[in-house]
C-alpha positions as CSV (number, residue, x, y, z in Angstrom):
1,M,5.8,11.5,-17.4
2,S,7.4,8.8,-19.2
3,T,4.8,5.2,-19.6
4,L,5.8,1.8,-18.3
5,S,6.8,-0.9,-20.0
6,D,4.7,-4.3,-19.4
7,T,8.1,-5.7,-17.5
8,E,8.1,-2.4,-14.8
9,I,3.9,-2.7,-14.4
10,S,4.8,-6.5,-13.6
11,N,7.4,-5.9,-11.4
12,K,5.4,-2.2,-9.3
13,K,2.1,-5.5,-9.0
14,L,4.9,-8.0,-7.7
15,A,6.2,-5.3,-5.3
16,A,3.2,-4.2,-4.0
17,G,1.4,-7.5,-3.6
18,L,4.4,-9.1,-1.3
19,T,4.3,-6.1,1.1
20,G,0.2,-5.9,1.1
21,I,0.6,-9.4,2.4
22,F,3.1,-8.8,5.0
23,L,3.3,-4.7,5.5
24,G,-0.9,-4.5,4.3
25,A,-1.7,-2.8,7.5
26,F,0.4,0.1,7.3
27,G,-0.8,0.7,3.6
28,V,2.9,0.2,2.0
29,H,1.3,-1.6,-0.6
30,K,-0.2,1.7,-1.8
31,F,2.6,4.0,-1.4
32,V,4.7,1.1,-3.6
33,L,1.1,2.0,-6.3
34,G,1.4,5.7,-6.1
35,Y,-1.8,6.1,-3.9
36,T,-0.1,8.0,-1.5
37,K,-3.5,9.9,0.2
38,P,-5.2,6.2,1.1
39,A,-1.5,5.3,2.1
40,V,-1.3,8.1,4.7
41,I,-4.7,7.5,6.1
42,M,-4.1,4.1,6.1
43,L,-0.9,4.4,7.9
44,V,-2.1,6.8,10.8
45,V,-5.1,5.0,11.2
46,S,-3.5,1.9,12.0
47,L,-0.3,3.7,14.2
48,L,-3.0,5.6,16.6
49,T,-4.8,2.1,17.0
50,C,-2.0,-0.7,16.8
51,G,-3.7,-2.0,14.2
52,V,-7.3,-2.9,15.5
53,G,-8.7,0.1,13.3
54,F,-7.6,-1.2,10.2
55,S,-10.3,-4.0,10.1
56,F,-13.0,-0.9,10.2
57,F,-11.8,0.5,6.7
58,R,-11.5,-2.5,4.5
């Protein structure tokens, strides 16, 4: 496993922030950061409840 440089970490955080703003209810930002399990949970809850269930898991 390779380590990321400061620039790569900064770019990853920026990408996660932007996807969190635009696609936050679907958990895309969690996928970008590498948190697969929470991202899948957010995606499933959001799809099953049409986005209404997301507010209960904050």
